[in-house]
N, C-alpha and C positions, 0 to 999 in steps of 0.2 A: 504494502499501501504506499503512495507516495508523502512523503513527509508532512507537509502539510497536513492532508486528512487524517493521517495516525496524529497529530497534537490535538484536532478537533475532539477526536475521541479519548481522550485521558482526561481521568478524575483530577476535575478544580483541584488545584492546590488551596482555593478559601471558599468556595461557595459550596451551598449544599442545599439550596433552593432560591437557584438565584431569581424569581419570579415575588418572592416575598420582598424584596427592594422595590419591587414596581408602584407605580401610585394604584395602580389597578388591582392589584394583590386584593381579599379582603381575608383580615383574621379574624379571627374566633369572635375578637372584643374589641371595640371602636374605643379606643382611648378618649378619654375625655371628653366626650359625644354624648354621654346618657339622658343628660337632659333636651338636646338637638333632636336625641332619636324619640322621647316620649312625647314631643311636641308635634313629632311628625305622624304618632299613633295618632295621641290623642285629635288629628285636624283630620284624619282618614278613617274613625271610628264609625261614625254615623254610617259611610257608605257602605263600609265592609258589614255592617248590619243592615243593609238595604235599604239605607235611609240617604235622602240627598241632605248633603252636607256644604262648607263653605269649599271654592277652591283653594289653595296654598300656592302660595310662592317663596319660592326659598331662595334667600341671595345670600353673595361672601364671595371672597376675592379666590382667588384659582389656589387649590392646594389647603382650603379650610374643613372638606371632608363633606362639603354638599352632596356630591350623586353617590360616594360611599355609604353614608347614614341611611340617604333614601333608596339604594340599593338594597341596603341592607332588609331596612323595613321589611321591602318585598318581598325578599326571598323569606322571609319570617312568616310574613300573611300568607306567603302561597303553601307554606307549610301546613298552616289553618285545616282542618276537617269541613269547618260549619260556615268559612264565609263565603257571605251573598255577592261580593262584586268581582267583576273580571277587570284584568290588568294588562294595560299598553305600556313599554317603556320603551321610548322613543327618543334616540340621537338627532338631535336637531343639527347637528354637523353633517350628517348626511342626508336626514329628511327634510330638506329647510326649505320648505314649500306646503301649500294649505292641503294641495293634491297629496304631495310624497306623503303625509302626516296621518290622513284619512286611508290609503291604502295600505301603510304600515300597520295602521290599527284592524283594519279587515284581513290584513294577511296573517295575524296573529288570533283571529280567531275565526275565521271565515276564509281558509287559505285557498280553498278549488275556486269561490267566488272572486276572489282577488286574484288570479291570476287569468280573471278575462279580459281586462284591458277596457273593463266599464270607464265612461267620465265620471267627472266630478259629480254633477247631482244625480246619477245613480250611484256611486258611493255612499254619498249622504244618505240618499232614502232607503238603501238597503242595513244600511248602519242603524237607522231609525227602528228601523220594522225588526232587526235584529233586536235591539234592546226590549221594543216595544211587548214582544212578542209572551215574554215572563216576567217582566219586570225588573232586568238587571241593572245595577250600578254598573257604569263603567268608569275605570280608574283612569285618566289617561297622566302619565309621567313626560312631561317636554322637557331633558335635559339639552341644557345652553339654547334655550327658550331662543333667544333674541339671534339666534343665527336664521330665522325663520324668514325668508323674504318679503312676504303676504304677512305679517304678524298678524296685523289688525284683522284680515279676514279672519282667520284661524280661530282669533281668539273669538271675534263677534261669532261663526260657526259655531263653536263646542259649547259657548255660555247660551247661545239663542236657541241653539237643541232640546236644553233642556221646556223648552215652553211647546216644544212639538211634539215631544214625549208625553202619551199619559202613563205610562205605568213606568219607574223607574227611572233612571236619568247618568249624568256625564258629572264627575268630578273632575278635574284640571289641579297637576302640579305644574308649577314650571320653576324649574330651577336655574339660576342666573348667578355670574360672574357679576354684572352689571345689577347696582342696588335701584339706580337711578332708571334703570330699561323700561319703566312704565310710564316715564315721561313724552317717550317717543310716540307712546300710543295716541290712535285719534281719538277724540271724546266719545263717538261711537262705541269706542271696542273697551273703554275705561267704565263707560253707567251699563253693563253690562257686570263686571266683574263684582262677585260679591267676597271677600278673598279676606283668609288668613298669611300675613307675614312672619314668616323666623329670617331671621340675621346671623349666621354663624361667623363668630370671630375671628382672629388670625390667630395661630398657634403663637404659646408665650415660649422662653427657652428651656424651660424646665419641661415644658408639655413635649416640645422637639426631639428632646433628649428622650422623655420615656419614650417616643414613638420609635427612635433610633436602637435603643436595646433591646424593645420588643421584636422589630423588623428582622434588628443583625441578630438574635438568636434563634430566630426561624432560618435565617437564609447567610447568615454564615457558618464558617467551621467555631472550634470552643478556641478563645486566646488567641484569636486572631486580626482581632483591631483593640488599640489602645482606647483607655478611658478619656484619654485628652483629643482626642482625635473625636471621639463622637460628642464632647464636648464643644469642639471647637465647630464640628459639622451643625450642630443646633445653634449655637450664638450666629453663624453667618446667616443660616437663613431664618431667624428671629428677628437679625439687624434687616436684611432684607423686607420679607414681606411677612412673616410668621407663615412660611409658605411649605406646608408637610412634603408634597410633593418635590419641590425646591431640596429639600434635607434629604430627602431619600434617592439621588438623582446625583447628588454629593457624593454620598455613601458608597452608592453601588458603583460611580466613576472611581472612585478611589479602591474600590478594590479590583476592578479591573484593571486599574496600573500594577495593583500588586501582580496580580496574574500575569498581566503581560511583561514584567521586568522582571520574573520569577523572586520577589524581595518576602521578606521573613511575615509581615504582620504590616496591619493602616494603619500609619500614623499622622500627624497631623502634618507632615512634607506633603503627602499623597492628599491631604482634605485641603491644600490651599490649592495644590495643582488642580485638581480634582472639581474645584470652586467654580474657577473660569470658564470652564467649557460647558459646565451644568449652568453658569447663567445664563451661555449664550443659546444651548442647544433652547431652553425653556423660551427666551424671547425669539426665537427663529421661528418656534412652536404658536408663539403667542400670533406673532404676527400672521401665522397661514390660517386660524382660526379668526382673524378680526372680520367684523361686518361690511359687506361689500367696500361703502364708499370710506369706511378710516384705511382698507388698504389699498385704495386708489389714493388718498390722501399719502399716505404714507410713502406708498410709490411713489407719487410726483416727490417727494422729498429726497428720494434716495437718488432718482433719477438726477434732478439738481446739484446733487452734492456730486454726483461722478461725471456728469456732464459739462457742468458750467452753468453761472449767472446770468441775467440780463445785466445788473448790477454791482457796481465794487461790493464784493464780498467783505463781511467783515472777520478779522482771524484773534483767535485768541490762543497764543501757541499753535499749535498745529491744528488746532481743530477750526470748523471755520460755520458762521451762523448766514443762513439765510432768511431775506427779508417776506414776512407772512405773504403779501401782497402777490408775490411771484409766485411762491408757493402754490398760492389759491389757482392762480393762473392757467400752470402746468396741471394741477389737480384737473380744472375745466377742460382741458387740453385732454387730457389723457381719458378723461369721461367720454368723449365725443366722440375719439378715435376706437373707442369700445363701443360706439353706440348706447351708452348710457349717459340717464340724465342728471348731469349734473346736480346740488345739491346748491341750496344760495349760502352767501357768505355766513349767514346765521349759523346753519348747520355744519359748514366749515369749520367756524370756532370753534363749536362743540366738539368736533372730532379733533381737533390738535389739543383740547382740554384733555379728553380721554386717552388720547395717546401718549400726552404728557403724565397723566397719573397712573397709568400702566408701567411708565421706566422706558419708554422706547425711543421718547424724543426729551428735549430738554427747552425750554425756553426763557426767555428775559424779555423786559420791556426798555427801548431804547430812549434813551432822552431824547433832548430837544437838539435837531440841528441832523439827524439823521434821517431823511424823509419823512418830517416831521417825527411824531410817535407813533411807534409801529411797533410788533411784535418779533423778535428773533427769533429763529427757530433751527435748532441743530440735532440731527439723528445720533444717540447713543449707541448703536452697532454698524457692524460695517454697511456701506451702503451697496457694494457689490451684492453680499449675501442679502439682505433685504431685497434686494431688486430679484435676484431670482428665485426666494421665495414665493414672494408674489407672484411672478410670470408662472413656475412651476406649479404653483396652485390654484390659478383665476386664468390667466391670459391662452386663448387656443392659437395652436399656429396658425402663424399666417399675420397675425395681429401685429399693428405697428406700435411702436411710441407715442405719446402727443408731442404735436410738433411746438415749436414757439412759437407764440402767436404775433 
C-alpha cells in the first residue's frame, strides 16, 4: 500500500473520537443550558399536548448553543410515546425560500406526495388537509430563519395557516444569530406573530473551559492536553465572542498540529498557533452564510480593496480604508451586474453596521476636511479570500464583477 494511504489508516496518536470536537457533536448533557432547554420545553408544551401555543424565536450569537439545545429537545420529544405533534427541522441555509421550506415539510411527512413536483399552492393545500384530517399539531423548526429569501411570505403563510385549519395547527420555532432580524420584516408579517422570545447569552471563560474539558475527555486520549492549553483556548474564545464553536475549533486544530508534527501533547504553543487559523476559518464560514445583500456589500469592499479606489485612500500603516460612498456605488454596480435589485442607502448603512458587529470589517467616522464627514471602512480579513468565498458560494460561472460607474 502506498505510504500516504498507509498513514491514513494508522491509529491516531491523539484522537479517540474526532467528532467530539465538532460543534455538531451532541453530548449526553449540554453544559450550562438547562435553563434554556427548560424554556424551550415550556414553550412547546401546548403543541406537544395537541393544543395551539405561541411561536418561539430563539436568538443568540454564533456558538451559544441555540441549535444544539433545540435539536436536543426535538430528539428527546421524539422518544416520547404519547406526543401529539409532528416535527419538521429545516436548515434554512439549504431550504432558503418559502417553496423549499414547505416542500421540506411535505418531504418529512408525505414523501411520496412531495416527489411529484407540485406547485406552491398545491403543496400548501395538501399540507393543510394533512393537518386538518386528524387535528395534528405541526412544529416547524426553522434554523437560521433569517437566511430565507422571501421570509415575509413564509412567516405570513405559516402563521395565517392557523386561520385555514379547523382542527390542529402550526407552531413555528425560529432560530437566528440576529436578535434584530424581525426589524427587517414587513408589518404585515409582524402582525401575524404571536411569539415567545428566548435569548442565549455568550459563554464565559469558565463555562468554555468546562465545555472543552468535557469534549476533550471524549475526543482525545488521556493526558494529551495541558491544563494551561485548555485555559488559554477558553480565554481566547471568551475574549473574542464567548463562542463555544470557536473554542472547539481551536482545540481541534491544536490537536491536529500535534498529530501532524508528531508532538507529545497539546501545549499553549499549539493553541496560540491554532487560534489564528481557527479565527480565519470561522470568519470565512460566516461570510459564506451571510444574507445575500450583506454578501454583496462585503464583496464590493473586497473588490475595492484589491482593485483600487476612485478616490485617494487613507492609509493606516499597511492597512487601507475606503470611503463608504464608493463602497455603496460598487455594491450597486455589483448588484446590477448580477440582475439583483440593490437596496437603498438606508439598508446599506444597516448592512455595514451588521458586518462590523460580526467583526468582518472595521469603520470610523472621518473628521472635517476628508470629503466632509464620512464613514471609512476597512476589511478585517484577506480581501482575496473574502472575494473567493463569496464567488464560490454565490456567483454563477460567467457572471462578471460590477464595473466602475
